[in-house]
TILUMGU-7901 format. One record per atom (N, C-alpha, C): residue in one letter; x, y negated, z. Coordinates in steps of 0.05 Angstrom, whole numbers, padded with zeros to 5 digits, always signed. Each point is the difference from the previous one (the first is absolute). Layout:
// TILUMGU-7901
AXYZ...
// end
This chain:
// TILUMGU-7901
X+02403-02075+01331X-00001+00025-00014X+00026+00002-00017X+00014+00023+00002X+00025+00005-00015X-00005+00021-00021X+00012-00004-00023X-00002+00019-00023X+00028+00010-00006X+00002+00026-00003X+00027+00011-00006X+00007-00005-00029X+00026+00004-00006X+00010-00005-00027X-00012+00020-00019X-00003+00026+00008X-00011+00020-00018X-00029-00007-00007X-00015-00009+00020X-00028-00006-00005X-00002-00024-00019X+00017-00021+00004X+00000-00023-00017X+00007+00007-00029X+00020+00018-00003X+00008+00008-00027X-00022+00015-00014X-00014+00017+00015X-00023+00014-00012X-00021-00019-00010X-00006-00020+00018X-00020-00020-00009X+00008-00015-00025X+00026-00006-00001X+00010-00015-00024X-00002+00016-00025X+00007+00026+00002X-00002+00017-00024X-00029+00003-00009X-00018+00004+00019X-00028+00003-00007X-00010-00026-00013X+00008-00023+00011X-00009-00026-00011X+00010-00003-00028X+00025+00007-00005X+00011-00003-00027X-00014+00018-00020X-00006+00025+00009X-00014+00019-00018X-00028-00011-00006X-00013-00010+00021X-00027-00011-00004X+00000-00024-00020X+00020-00017+00004X+00002-00023-00018X+00006+00008-00029X+00017+00021-00003X+00006+00009-00027X-00024+00012-00014X-00016+00016+00016X-00024+00012-00012X-00020-00022-00007X-00003-00020+00017X-00018-00022-00006X+00009-00015-00025X+00026-00005-00002X+00010-00015-00024X-00004+00016-00025X+00006+00027+00001X-00004+00016-00024X-00029+00001-00008X-00018+00002+00020X-00028+00000-00007X-00009-00027-00012X+00011-00022+00012X-00007-00027-00011X+00011-00003-00028X+00025+00010-00005X+00012-00003-00027X-00015+00017-00020X-00011+00022+00008X-00014+00018-00019X-00027-00012-00008X-00014-00012+00020X-00027-00009-00005X-00001-00029-00010X+00021-00015+00002X+00000-00029-00007X+00017-00005-00025X-00010-00015-00019X+00016-00007-00024X+00024-00018+00008X+00019+00000-00018X+00025-00015+00006X-00005-00030+00002X-00018-00011-00017X-00005-00029+00001X-00013-00008+00026X-00017+00018+00011X-00012-00006+00026X+00021+00000+00022X+00018+00019-00001X+00021+00001+00021X+00017-00025-00001X+00007-00008-00025X+00017-00023-00003X-00014-00026+00011X-00025-00003-00006X-00015-00023+00010X-00003+00000+00030X-00004+00024+00012X-00003+00001+00029X+00026-00007+00013X+00023+00009-00011X+00026-00007+00012X+00004-00030-00002X-00007-00012-00022X+00004-00029-00003X-00017-00015+00020X-00025+00009+00005X-00018-00013+00019X+00011+00002+00028X+00012+00023+00007X+00011+00004+00027X+00024-00019+00004X+00016-00002-00021X+00024-00018+00002X-00009-00029+00004X-00020-00009-00016X-00009-00028+00002X-00013-00005+00028X-00016+00019+00010X-00012-00004+00026X+00021-00001+00022X+00019+00017-00002X+00021+00000+00021X+00017-00025-00001X+00004-00011-00025X+00015-00025-00002X-00016-00024+00010X-00026+00001-00005X-00017-00023+00009X-00002+00000+00030X+00000+00023+00013X-00002+00001+00029X+00026-00002+00015X+00022-00002-00014X+00026+00000+00012X+00007-00029+00008X+00006-00004+00025X+00007-00027+00009X+00027-00009-00010X+00017+00018-00008X+00026-00008-00010X-00001-00013-00027X-00022+00003-00015X-00003-00013-00026X-00009-00029+00002X-00008-00008+00023X-00010-00028+00004X+00024-00018+00005X-00001-00023-00013X+00022-00020+00004X-00001-00012+00027X-00025-00004+00011X-00003-00011+00027X-00023+00015+00013X+00004+00008+00025X-00022+00013+00014X-00014-00020+00019X-00020+00009+00014X-00015-00018+00017X+00016-00011+00022X+00018+00017+00013X+00016-00009+00022X+00020-00022-00008X+00009+00001-00026X+00019-00020-00009X-00013-00027-00004X-00026+00000-00005X-00014-00025-00004X-00010-00012+00026X-00008+00016+00019X-00011-00009+00025X+00021-00003+00021X+00019-00017-00005X+00021-00006+00020X+00001-00030+00002X+00008-00011+00023X+00000-00029+00003X+00018-00015-00020X+00021+00013-00009X+00019-00014-00019X-00007+00006-00029X-00024+00010-00005X-00007+00007-00028X-00001-00025-00017X+00009+00002-00024X-00001-00022-00019X-00028-00006-00009X-00018+00019+00005X-00028-00005-00008X-00016-00014+00022X+00012-00004+00023X-00013-00015+00021X-00019+00016+00017X-00001+00027-00003X-00017+00017+00016X+00012+00005+00028X-00017+00004+00019X+00010+00006+00027X-00013+00026+00010X+00014+00013+00019X-00009+00026+00010X-00011-00005+00028X-00023+00013+00006X-00012-00003+00026X-00007+00027+00010X+00008+00005+00025X-00004+00027+00011X-00030+00004+00007X-00008+00025+00003X-00029+00005+00007X-00007-00013+00027X+00018+00000+00019X-00006-00012+00026X-00005-00030-00003X+00016-00014-00016X-00005-00028-00004X-00026-00005-00015X-00007+00018-00019X-00025-00004-00014X-00024+00003+00020X+00002+00019+00018X-00022+00004+00019X-00002-00024+00019X+00023-00011+00009X+00000-00023+00018X-00012-00024-00014X+00003-00002-00026X-00010-00023-00015X-00030+00001-00003X-00012+00024-00002X-00029+00002-00007X-00017+00011+00023X+00012+00006+00023X-00015+00014+00021X-00021-00018+00013X+00004-00027-00002X-00019-00019+00012X-00025-00004-00017X+00000+00010-00025X-00023-00005-00018X-00021+00021+00006X-00025-00009-00001X-00023+00018+00003X-00009+00010-00027X-00013+00022+00000X-00009+00012-00025X-00020-00018-00015X-00017-00013+00015X-00020-00018-00012X+00013-00024-00013X+00022-00011+00012X+00013-00022-00012X+00014+00007-00025X+00012+00024-00001X+00014+00008-00024X-00019+00004-00023X-00023+00011+00005X-00020+00005-00021X-00011-00026-00010X-00003-00020+00018X-00012-00025-00009X+00019-00017-00018X+00027+00006+00002X+00019-00015-00016X+00000+00009-00029X-00010+00023-00006X+00000+00010-00028X-00025-00009-00014X+00002-00018-00019X-00024-00009-00014X-00012+00022-00016X-00027+00003+00000X-00012+00022-00014X+00004-00001-00030X+00003-00024-00012X+00003-00001-00029X+00027+00010-00010X+00019+00003+00019X+00027+00010-00008X+00002+00030+00003X-00020+00013+00011X+00001+00029+00003X-00002+00013-00027X+00016+00020-00005X+00000+00013-00027X-00026+00014-00005X-00009+00000-00025X-00025+00013-00008X+00005+00030-00002X-00019+00015+00008X+00001+00029-00003X-00010+00008-00027X+00005+00025-00007X-00009+00011-00025X-00031+00000-00001X-00012+00006+00023X-00029+00001+00001X-00012-00027-00005X+00013-00021+00010X-00010-00027-00004X+00001-00008-00029X+00022+00006-00013X+00003-00007-00028X-00020+00015-00017X-00003+00026+00005X-00019+00015-00016X-00029-00009+00005X-00006-00007+00025X-00027-00009+00006X-00006-00026-00014X+00019-00019-00001X-00004-00025-00014X-00003+00004-00030X+00015+00020-00010X+00000+00005-00029X-00027+00011-00009X-00012+00018+00016X-00025+00012-00007X-00024-00016+00010X+00004-00021+00015X-00022-00018+00007X-00014+00008+00026X+00014+00012+00019X-00012+00006+00026X+00017-00013+00021X-00011-00003+00024X+00014-00012+00022X-00012-00027+00008X+00010-00010+00022X-00012-00025+00011X+00006-00024-00018X+00024-00002-00011X+00007-00023-00017X-00017-00001-00025X-00003+00023-00014X-00015+00000-00025X-00030-00005+00006X-00010+00011+00021X-00028-00004+00007X-00005-00029+00007X+00019-00013+00014X-00003-00028+00006X+00002-00017-00025X+00017+00008-00019X+00002-00014-00026X-00026+00001-00015X-00013+00023+00000X-00026+00003-00013X-00021-00018+00013X+00000-00001+00026X-00020-00017+00014X+00004-00029-00006X+00026-00009+00001X+00006-00028-00006X-00008-00007-00029X+00006+00018-00018X-00006-00004-00028X-00031-00003-00004X-00015+00017+00014X-00029-00001-00002X-00010-00027+00011X+00011-00008+00022X-00008-00026+00012X+00006-00023-00019X+00024+00001-00013X+00007-00021-00019X-00018+00001-00025X-00009+00023-00008X-00019+00002-00023X-00026-00014+00007X-00010+00005+00024X-00025-00012+00008X+00003-00031+00002X+00023-00008+00010X+00005-00029+00002X+00002-00013-00028X+00013+00014-00019X+00003-00010-00027X-00027-00002-00014X-00017+00020+00003X-00026+00000-00013X-00018-00022+00012X+00003-00004+00027X-00015-00022+00012X+00009-00027-00011X+00026-00003-00005X+00011-00025-00011X-00011-00005-00028X-00001+00021-00016X-00011-00003-00027X-00029-00008+00000X-00016+00014+00018X-00028-00007+00002X-00004-00029+00010X+00016-00008+00019X-00003-00027+00010X+00008-00021-00021X+00020+00006-00016X+00007-00019-00021X-00021-00002-00022X-00012+00022-00007X-00021+00000-00020X-00024-00015+00009X-00006+00003+00026X-00024-00013+00011X+00005-00030+00007X+00025-00008+00001X+00006-00027+00009X-00007-00021-00021X+00003+00008-00026X-00005-00020-00021X+00021-00021+00000X-00009-00026+00004X+00019-00022+00001X+00003-00011+00029X-00008+00016+00019X+00002-00009+00028X+00029+00003+00009X+00014-00023+00005X+00028+00000+00007X+00005+00015+00026X-00018-00003+00019X+00004+00013+00026X-00001+00030-00003X-00019+00010-00014X-00003+00029-00004X+00023+00011-00017X+00008-00015-00020X+00023+00009-00016X+00025+00002+00017X+00004-00019+00019X+00023+00001+00017X-00002+00024+00019X-00023+00006+00009X-00004+00024+00017X+00007+00025-00016X-00009+00002-00025X+00006+00023-00017X+00030+00002-00005X+00013-00023-00004X+00029+00001-00004X+00015+00010+00024X-00008-00009+00024X+00013+00010+00025X-00004+00029+00003X-00024+00010-00008X-00006+00028+00003X+00017+00017-00020X+00005-00011-00024X+00018+00013-00019X+00028+00002+00011X+00010-00021+00012X+00027+00001+00012X+00001+00021+00022X-00020+00001+00018X+00000+00019+00021X-00001+00029-00011X-00016+00004-00021X-00001+00027-00012X+00027+00007-00012X+00014-00019-00012X+00027+00006-00012X+00019+00008+00022X-00001-00014+00022X+00018+00007+00022X-00006+00028+00011X-00025+00007+00001X-00007+00027+00010X+00009+00021-00020X-00002-00006-00026X+00010+00019-00020X+00030+00004+00004X+00015-00021+00004X+00029+00003+00004X+00006+00016+00026X-00017-00004+00020X+00004+00016+00025X-00005+00030-00006X-00020+00006-00016X-00005+00028-00007X+00023+00011-00016X+00011-00015-00018X+00023+00009-00016X+00024+00006+00017X+00004-00016+00021X+00023+00005+00018X-00002+00025+00017X-00025+00010+00004X-00003+00024+00016X+00004+00026-00016X+00000-00002-00026X+00003+00025-00016X+00017-00007-00025X+00026+00002+00004X+00019-00007-00021X+00000+00021-00022X+00006-00009-00025X+00004+00018-00023X-00024+00018-00004X-00023-00011+00000X-00024+00015-00004X-00018-00014-00020X-00021+00014-00009X-00020-00012-00018X-00015-00022+00015X-00004+00004+00026X-00014-00021+00016X+00017-00026+00000X+00026+00003+00003X+00017-00024+00000X-00002-00014-00027X+00000+00015-00022X-00003-00011-00027X-00026-00016-00002X-00022+00012+00008X-00026-00014-00002X-00001-00024+00019X+00012+00003+00024X-00001-00022+00019X+00016-00024-00009X+00023+00005-00012X+00016-00023-00010X-00015-00014-00023X-00013+00016-00017X-00014-00012-00022X-00024-00016+00010X-00015+00011+00019X-00024-00014+00010X+00009-00025+00016X+00022+00001+00013X+00010-00024+00014X+00006-00022-00020X+00013+00008-00022X+00005-00020-00021X-00026-00011-00012X-00020+00017-00003X-00026-00009-00010X-00013-00020+00018X+00003+00004+00027X-00011-00019+00019X+00014-00027-00002X+00026+00000-00002X+00015-00025-00003X-00005-00013-00027X-00005+00016-00021X-00006-00011-00026X-00027-00014+00000X-00018+00010+00016X-00027-00013+00001X+00001-00028+00012X+00020-00005+00018X+00003-00026+00012X+00022-00016-00013X+00011+00009-00022X+00020-00014-00016X+00027-00003+00015X+00007+00020+00015X+00027+00001+00013X+00018+00015-00020X+00006-00013-00022X+00014+00014-00022X+00029+00007+00006X+00013-00016+00016X+00028+00006+00007X+00001+00026+00017X-00019+00003+00018X-00001+00024+00017X-00009+00024-00018X-00018-00004-00018X-00008+00021-00018X+00023+00010-00017X+00017-00018-00010X+00023+00008-00015X+00019+00017+00016X+00004-00007+00025X+00018+00016+00017X-00011+00028+00005X-00027+00001+00005X-00012+00027+00005X+00001+00017-00025X-00004-00012-00023X+00002+00016-00025X+00028+00011-00004X+00020-00017+00006X+00028+00009-00002X+00005+00023+00019X-00010-00002+00025X+00004+00022+00019X-00015+00025-00008X-00024-00003-00011X-00016+00023-00008X+00014+00015-00023X+00009-00015-00020X+00013+00013-00023X+00027+00012+00007X+00013-00011+00021X+00025+00012+00008X-00004+00027+00014X-00022+00002+00016X-00005+00025+00014X-00016+00020-00017X-00018-00010-00017X-00017+00017-00016X+00000-00011-00029X+00022+00006-00014X+00004-00012-00027X-00021+00011-00020X-00011+00023+00004X-00020+00011-00018X-00028-00002+00012X-00006-00022+00013X-00025-00004+00013X-00023+00000-00020X-00023+00009+00009X-00024+00000-00017X-00012-00028-00002X+00009-00019+00015X-00010-00027-00002X+00017-00018-00018X+00018+00012-00016X+00019-00015-00016X-00013-00019-00019X-00022+00008-00013X-00014-00017-00020X-00010-00025+00013X-00013+00002+00023X-00009-00024+00014X+00023-00017+00009X+00021+00013+00010X+00023-00016+00010X+00012-00016-00023X+00004+00013-00023X+00012-00014-00022X-00017-00024-00009X-00026+00004-00001X-00018-00022-00009X+00001-00023+00020X+00000+00006+00026X+00001-00022+00020X+00027-00014+00000X+00021+00016-00003X+00027-00013-00001X+00003-00018-00024X-00011+00008-00023X+00002-00017-00024X-00015-00026+00005X-00024+00002+00013X-00015-00025+00005X+00015-00018+00020X+00013+00012+00020X+00015-00016+00019X+00023-00014-00014X+00015+00014-00017X+00022-00012-00015X-00009-00023-00017X-00023+00004-00014X-00011-00022-00017X-00007-00024+00017X-00011+00005+00023X-00008-00023+00017X+00024-00015+00010X+00021+00014+00008X+00024-00013+00010X+00014-00015-00022X+00001+00011-00024X+00013-00014-00022X-00016-00026-00008X-00026+00002+00001X-00016-00024-00006X+00004-00021+00021X+00001+00008+00025X+00005-00020+00022X+00028-00012-00002X+00020+00016-00008X+00027-00010-00003X+00003-00019-00024X-00016+00005-00020X+00000-00018-00023X-00010-00028+00008X-00020-00001+00017X-00011-00025+00009X+00019-00015+00019X+00012+00016+00018X+00019-00011+00019X+00021+00021+00006X+00024-00006-00009X+00022+00020+00003X+00008+00003+00029X+00004+00025+00008X+00010+00006+00027X+00027+00014-00002X+00020-00012+00010X+00027+00012-00002X+00006+00017+00024X+00025+00007+00002X+00009+00018+00022X-00002-00015+00027X+00006-00025+00001X+00001-00015+00025X-00027-00015+00004X-00020+00006-00014X-00027-00011+00004X-00017+00021+00014X-00006-00005+00025X-00013+00021+00017X-00030-00005+00002X-00015+00022+00000X-00029-00001+00003X-00006+00011+00028X-00013-00016+00016X-00006+00008+00028X-00030+00000+00006X-00016-00007-00019X-00029-00003+00005X-00017+00017-00018X+00007+00003-00026X-00017+00013-00019X+00006+00030-00001X-00019+00016+00010X+00004+00029+00000X-00001+00013-00027X-00011-00014-00020X-00002+00011-00026X+00026-00002-00016X+00019-00016+00009X+00025-00004-00014X+00024+00012+00016X+00021+00007-00013X+00024+00010+00014X+00013-00021+00017X+00019+00008+00016X+00014-00018+00018X+00017-00020-00015X+00014+00010-00021X+00017-00017-00016X+00005+00014-00027X+00012-00015-00019X+00009+00011-00025X-00023+00015-00015X-00021-00015-00005X-00025+00012-00010X+00004+00012-00028X+00015-00014-00017X+00003+00010-00028X+00015+00026+00000X+00022+00003+00015X+00015+00025+00000X-00016+00022+00013X-00017-00006+00020X-00016+00021+00011X-00021+00010-00020X-00011-00018-00016X-00018+00009-00021X+00014+00017-00021X+00024-00008-00008X+00015+00015-00019X+00007+00028+00011X+00006+00002+00026X+00005+00026+00012X-00024+00018-00001X-00024-00011+00004X-00025+00015-00001X-00004+00011-00029X+00004-00018-00020X-00004+00009-00027X+00020+00021-00008X+00025-00003+00009X+00020+00020-00006X-00007+00027+00013X-00010+00000+00024X-00007+00025+00014X-00024+00012-00013X-00019-00016-00011X-00023+00012-00014X+00010+00016-00024X+00020-00011-00014X+00010+00015-00024X+00017+00024+00009X+00015-00002+00021X+00018+00022+00008X-00016+00022+00014X-00020-00007+00017X-00014+00021+00015X-00018+00017-00018X-00011-00012-00020X-00018+00015-00018X+00003-00010-00029X+00022+00008-00013X+00006-00010-00027X-00020+00008-00021X-00017+00020+00005X-00020+00009-00020X-00027-00012+00005X-00003-00018+00019X-00026-00011+00005X-00007-00022-00020X-00025-00008+00000X-00009-00021-00019X+00011-00027+00007X+00009-00004+00025X+00010-00026+00008X+00030-00003-00002X+00014+00022-00007X+00029-00002-00001X+00010-00019-00022X-00012+00002-00024X+00008-00019-00021X-00010-00028+00005X-00024-00002+00013X-00010-00027+00006X+00019-00014+00020X+00009+00015+00020X+00018-00011+00020X+00027-00009-00013X+00010+00016-00019X+00025-00007-00013X-00004-00025-00017X-00023-00002-00014X-00005-00023-00017X-00003-00025+00018X-00013+00002+00022X-00003-00023+00018X+00026-00009+00012X+00018+00020+00005X+00027-00008+00009X+00015-00016-00021X-00001+00009-00025X+00014-00014-00021X-00011-00028-00004X-00026-00002+00000X-00013-00026-00004X+00006-00019+00023X+00001+00010+00024X+00006-00017+00023X+00029-00010+00000X+00018+00018-00008X+00028-00009-00002X+00004-00021-00022X-00014+00003-00022X+00002-00021-00021X-00010-00027+00010X-00021+00001+00016X-00011-00025+00010X+00018-00016+00019X+00017+00015+00014X+00019-00014+00018X+00028-00002-00012X+00002+00005-00026X+00025-00004-00015X+00022+00019+00009X-00007+00026+00001X+00019+00021+00006X+00000+00020-00023X+00012-00008-00023X-00002+00018-00024X+00014+00026+00003X+00021+00002+00017X+00014+00025+00004X-00019+00021+00012X-00014-00008+00022X-00019+00018+00012X-00023+00007-00018X-00009-00020-00015X-00022+00006-00019X+00009+00019-00022X+00024-00003-00009X+00011+00018-00021X+00001+00028+00010X+00008+00004+00025X+00002+00026+00012X-00028+00013+00002X-00020-00015+00010X-00027+00010+00002X-00012+00007-00027X+00004-00018-00020X-00011+00005-00027X+00013+00024-00013X+00026+00004+00004X+00013+00023-00011X-00011+00026+00012X-00005+00000+00026X-00012+00023+00013X-00028+00005-00011X-00015-00021-00005X-00027+00004-00010X+00000+00011-00028X+00018-00009-00017X+00002+00010-00028X+00009+00029-00001X+00019+00007+00018X+00011+00027-00002X-00016+00021+00016X-00010-00008+00024X-00012+00019+00018X-00030+00003-00004X-00013-00019-00013X-00029+00001-00003X-00007-00004-00030X+00006+00020-00017X-00004-00004-00029X-00029-00002-00007X-00018+00011+00016X-00029-00001-00007X-00015-00022+00014X+00015-00019+00012X-00013-00022+00014X-00014-00019-00019X-00021-00012+00009X-00014-00020-00016X+00016-00026-00002X+00020-00003+00016X+00016-00025+00000X+00025+00003-00018X+00002+00020-00017X+00024+00004-00015X+00005-00023-00020X-00020-00008-00014X+00005-00022-00020X+00009-00026+00014X-00014-00007+00021X+00008-00024+00015X+00027+00003+00012X+00006+00024+00010X+00026+00005+00012X+00023-00003-00020X-00005+00011-00025X+00021-00004-00021X+00004-00029-00007X-00022-00015-00001X+00002-00028-00007X+00015-00016+00021X-00007+00005+00026X+00014-00014+00021X+00029+00009+00003X+00005+00025-00006X+00027+00010+00002X+00018-00013-00021X-00012-00005-00025X+00016-00014-00020X+00006-00028+00008X-00020-00014+00011X+00004-00027+00009X+00021-00001+00023X-00001+00020+00018X+00019+00000+00022X+00028+00005-00010X+00004+00016-00020X+00026+00004-00011X+00011-00025-00013X-00017-00016-00013X+00009-00025-00011X+00008-00020+00022X-00014+00001+00023X+00007-00017+00022X+00026+00008+00013X+00005+00026+00002X+00024+00010+00013X+00026-00004-00017X-00003-00004-00026X+00023-00005-00017X+00012-00028+00007X+00025-00001+00008X+00012-00024+00011X+00017-00016-00019X+00003+00009-00025X+00015-00015-00019X+00022+00016-00013X+00014-00012-00020X+00020+00016-00015X+00024+00008+00016X+00005-00013+00023X+00023+00007+00016X-00005+00026+00016X-00025+00010+00000X-00006+00024+00016X-00008+00023-00019X-00007+00022+00012X-00006+00024-00015X-00025-00004-00017X+00000+00014-00023X-00023-00001-00018X-00018+00024+00002X+00001+00014+00023X-00016+00025+00003X-00030-00007-00001X-00008-00021+00012X-00029-00007+00001X-00010-00006-00029X+00017-00012-00017X-00008-00005-00027X-00003+00025-00016X+00018+00019+00004X-00003+00026-00014X-00025+00015+00009X-00004+00000+00026X-00024+00013+00011X-00026-00014-00010X+00001-00026-00003X-00023-00015-00010X-00007+00008-00028X+00020+00003-00017X-00005+00009-00028X-00013+00028+00000X+00010+00018+00016X-00012+00027+00001X-00028-00001+00011X-00005-00018+00019X-00027-00002+00011X-00020-00011-00020X+00008-00018-00017X-00018-00011-00020X-00008+00023-00020X+00019+00016-00008X-00006+00022-00018X-00018+00020+00014X+00004+00005+00026X-00017+00019+00015X-00028-00011+00002X-00004-00026+00005X-00026-00011+00002X-00016+00003-00026X+00013-00006-00022X-00014+00002-00026X-00006+00029-00007X+00015+00019+00010X-00005+00028-00006X-00021+00012+00019X+00001-00007+00026X-00017+00012+00020X-00028-00013+00002X-00002-00025-00008X-00025-00015+00003X-00008-00011-00027X-00008+00018-00018X-00008-00010-00027X-00025-00017+00000X-00018+00003+00020X-00024-00016+00000X+00005-00028+00011X+00016-00002+00021X+00005-00026+00012X+00022-00016-00014X+00020+00015-00012X+00023-00013-00012X-00007-00019-00023X-00019+00007-00018X-00006-00020-00022X-00011-00026+00011X-00015+00001+00022X-00011-00025+00011X+00022-00018+00011X+00022+00012+00009X+00022-00016+00011X+00024+00001-00018X-00003+00007-00025X+00023+00002-00018X+00015-00026-00003X-00014-00022+00001X+00014-00026-00002X+00019-00004+00024X-00009+00008+00024X+00017-00002+00023X+00024+00019-00001X-00005+00025-00010X+00023+00018-00003X+00020-00010-00020X-00009-00011-00022X+00019-00011-00019X+00016-00023+00012X-00013-00016+00016X+00014-00022+00013X+00021+00010+00019X-00007+00020+00016X+00020+00012+00018X+00023+00013-00015X-00006+00013-00022X+00021+00014-00016X+00019-00021-00012X-00010-00022-00010X+00017-00021-00011X+00017-00013+00022X-00011-00004+00023X+00015-00011+00022X+00022+00018+00009X-00005+00026+00001X+00021+00019+00008X+00022+00001-00021X-00006-00001-00026X+00020+00001-00020X+00017-00026+00001X-00013-00022+00005X+00015-00025+00003X+00020+00001+00023X-00010+00010+00023X+00017+00002+00024X+00023+00020-00004X-00005+00022-00014X+00022+00019-00006X+00020-00012-00019X-00009-00015-00020X+00019-00013-00018X+00016-00022+00015X-00013-00014+00018X+00014-00020+00016X+00021+00013+00017X-00006+00024+00011X+00020+00013+00017X+00024+00009-00017X-00005+00011-00025X+00022+00008-00017X+00017-00025-00008X-00013-00022-00005X+00014-00025-00007X+00018-00009+00023X-00010+00003+00025X+00015-00008+00023X+00025+00017+00003X-00002+00026-00005X+00023+00018+00002X+00020-00006-00022X-00010-00006-00024X+00019-00006-00022X+00015-00026+00006X-00013-00020+00011X+00014-00025+00007X+00020+00005+00023X-00007+00019+00018X+00018+00006+00022X+00027+00011-00011X-00002+00019-00019X+00025+00011-00012X+00014-00021-00017X-00015-00017-00013X+00013-00021-00017X+00016-00019+00018X-00011-00007+00023X+00015-00018+00018X+00026+00013+00010X+00000+00026+00002X+00025+00014+00008X+00018+00006-00023X-00007-00010-00024X+00016+00003-00025X+00002+00029-00008X-00019+00017+00008X-00002+00027-00009X-00020+00000-00023X+00010-00008-00023X-00017-00005-00023X-00012+00026-00011X+00015+00022+00002X-00011+00026-00010X-00025+00008+00014X+00000-00002+00027X-00024+00006+00015X-00023-00019-00005X+00007-00026-00004X-00021-00020-00006X-00013+00006-00026X+00016+00008-00020X-00011+00007-00027X-00021+00023+00002X+00006+00019+00017X-00018+00023+00003X-00027-00009+00009X-00001-00018+00020X-00026-00009+00010X-00014-00020-00019X+00016-00016-00014X-00013-00018-00020X-00012+00017-00022X+00014+00021-00008X-00011+00017-00021X-00025+00015+00009X+00000+00007+00026X-00024+00013+00011X-00024-00019-00001X+00004-00025+00007X-00022-00019-00001X-00010-00005-00028X+00019-00002-00019X-00008-00006-00028X-00015+00023-00012X+00006+00025+00007X-00013+00023-00012X-00026+00008+00014X+00000+00000+00027X-00023+00011+00015X-00019-00021+00010X+00008-00025+00001X-00018-00021+00010X-00002-00022-00022X-00006+00008-00024X-00002-00018-00022X-00024-00018+00001X-00020+00008+00017X-00024-00016+00002X+00001-00020+00023X+00024-00005+00011X+00004-00019+00022X+00017-00023-00010X-00001-00023+00014X+00017-00023-00009X+00030+00006+00003X+00008+00021+00015X+00028+00005+00004X+00013+00014-00024X-00016+00010-00019X+00011+00014-00023X+00017-00019-00017X-00012-00023-00008X+00015-00019-00017X+00025-00010+00014X-00002-00005+00026X+00023-00009+00015X+00022+00021+00001X-00009+00026+00001X+00020+00021+00001X+00014+00003-00027X-00015-00003-00022X+00013+00000-00027X+00021-00022-00002X-00007-00024+00009X+00018-00022-00001X+00026+00005+00016X-00003+00011+00023X+00023+00006+00017X+00018+00021-00013X-00012+00020-00013X+00015+00021-00013X+00018-00012-00022X-00012-00019-00016X+00016-00012-00021X+00023-00017+00011X-00005-00013+00023X+00021-00017+00011X+00022+00016+00013X-00006+00024+00009X+00020+00017+00014X+00013+00021-00017X-00006+00001-00026X+00010+00022-00016X+00030-00001-00004X+00013-00023+00002X+00029-00002-00005X+00016+00000+00026X-00014+00001+00023X+00015+00000+00025X+00007+00028+00008X+00022+00004+00015X+00009+00027+00008X-00020+00012+00019X-00001+00027-00001X-00020+00014+00018X+00008-00002+00029X+00026-00001+00006X+00010-00002+00027X+00016-00025+00003X+00001-00012+00024X+00016-00024+00004X+00029+00007+00000X+00016-00019-00011X+00029+00004-00001X+00013-00003+00028X+00021+00015+00004X+00013-00001+00026X+00019-00024+00000X-00004-00020+00019X+00017-00024-00001X+00029+00005+00008X+00005+00019+00017X+00028+00006+00008X+00006+00029-00006X+00001+00006-00026X+00004+00028-00009X+00028+00010+00008X+00020-00018+00000X+00027+00009+00007X+00001+00010+00029X-00016-00012+00018X+00000+00010+00028X-00014+00027+00002X-00020+00004-00016X-00014+00026+00000X+00018+00022-00011X+00017-00007-00020X+00017+00020-00012X+00022+00009+00019X+00006-00016+00021X+00020+00009+00019X-00008+00024+00017X-00026+00004+00002X-00010+00022+00016X-00005+00024-00018X+00007+00024+00009X-00004+00024-00017X-00029+00006-00002X-00007+00013-00022X-00027+00009-00005X-00006+00024+00017X-00024+00003+00009X-00008+00023+00015X+00000+00025-00018X+00013+00021+00010X+00000+00025-00015X-00028+00013+00001X-00008+00012-00022X-00026+00014+00001X+00000+00023+00020X-00022+00004+00013X-00002+00021+00020X+00001+00027-00013X+00019+00016+00010X+00002+00027-00011X-00018+00019+00014X-00012+00019-00014X-00017+00020+00014X+00016+00018+00018X-00013+00009+00022X+00013+00017+00019X+00006+00027-00013X-00017+00010-00017X+00004+00026-00013X+00002-00005-00030X+00023+00006-00011X+00004-00004-00029X-00016+00020-00016X-00013-00010-00020X-00017+00017-00017X+00014+00005-00026X-00003+00024-00010X+00013+00007-00025X-00017-00008-00023X+00012-00011-00022X-00017-00007-00023X-00014+00023-00013X+00010+00025+00006X-00012+00023-00012X-00023+00011+00017X-00004-00012+00024X-00021+00010+00017X-00028-00005-00012X-00018+00017+00006X-00027-00001-00010X-00019-00006+00023X-00017-00020-00005X-00020-00007+00021X-00023+00020-00003X-00005+00014+00021X-00021+00020-00001X-00026-00012+00010
// end
């Protein structure tokens, strides 16, 4: 079909007129901000779809010499490679568990419908019946070893069924209850290491579980049991347990400490949080780890002000600070903190403090003696360097502030002996020092006028 030049020109004029009328109508009915936004969107879309903006296109990557190692295969070669495969063989090679979940499957599992959730309910119900049968069998067994063993095996089978039900319905209330009941079954047969693992998994997936009170109580009992067993026979990292299901595989003490720490961290407002912290501190003191005990006692004093262990925690904290002080060559921070702690004990515990006033006085005198000893050591240090002025300062400090210690009289004697000596040591080769020029004082970058006023 051929179109004449006159006809084409007529079409062009009509098209331009139509476009102008449409643009005028659009400009009249549309605000300026909308027009500007629409133009920006058109520019961005056109740029995103433009192949010239891409640094590399698909054809540049799919070549045999590509630096990315990709190769190009024609459709004919692809057909020749797969034509011998049957449809049944191809379908069987795709594992069903790797198929992507549909939206309907996810929603059905979330609301509790479908084959998986129904199967989870059935397995959970079967586990419940098995667990109740195990409880009844254990109560009726009395002291019969054979019947008790049967009940224990039934508890273990029920726990495995609970775990199977939890695996069929992830992230659900049924999974929460199933994990808890599985741990209850293992707890009944004293598989405490397995119980601890299940509690950790349950709190990781359902941190606000409604079974938290029972979990905390059982975990505290497990930690106490492991600490008591470790006190009787220490188990280190390289000491392995292969037979006793009630004990961890290795490192029993650290596993118990981890349980106590998680009790405090998972539910810091519970009744067992301060008990767990106190047990941690006491256990660390028993194995001669005062640094760890000091950390736990400090947390107990600061984080649990209403705890019933406050008075004992203050007392142990004071003793721990005295243990951590390493001598006059080291920092005296623990001595200063000990003095403050004694004043806090007398102020916060007026009922218990009078009964232990003799001990507090003893600690206070010991701290003052150690502080005076530290000042004496510093004074002797400066005296050995012939810096008599600095030594006098410390001797005077001892004589004035530590007059109730044996170092006060010795400090007075040293002050009298040093009063005629120069404050600074004399320079043995002063002539050599004079050969070098003195350092000029640093001048300010911006000169200030003496008449300037500080505002």
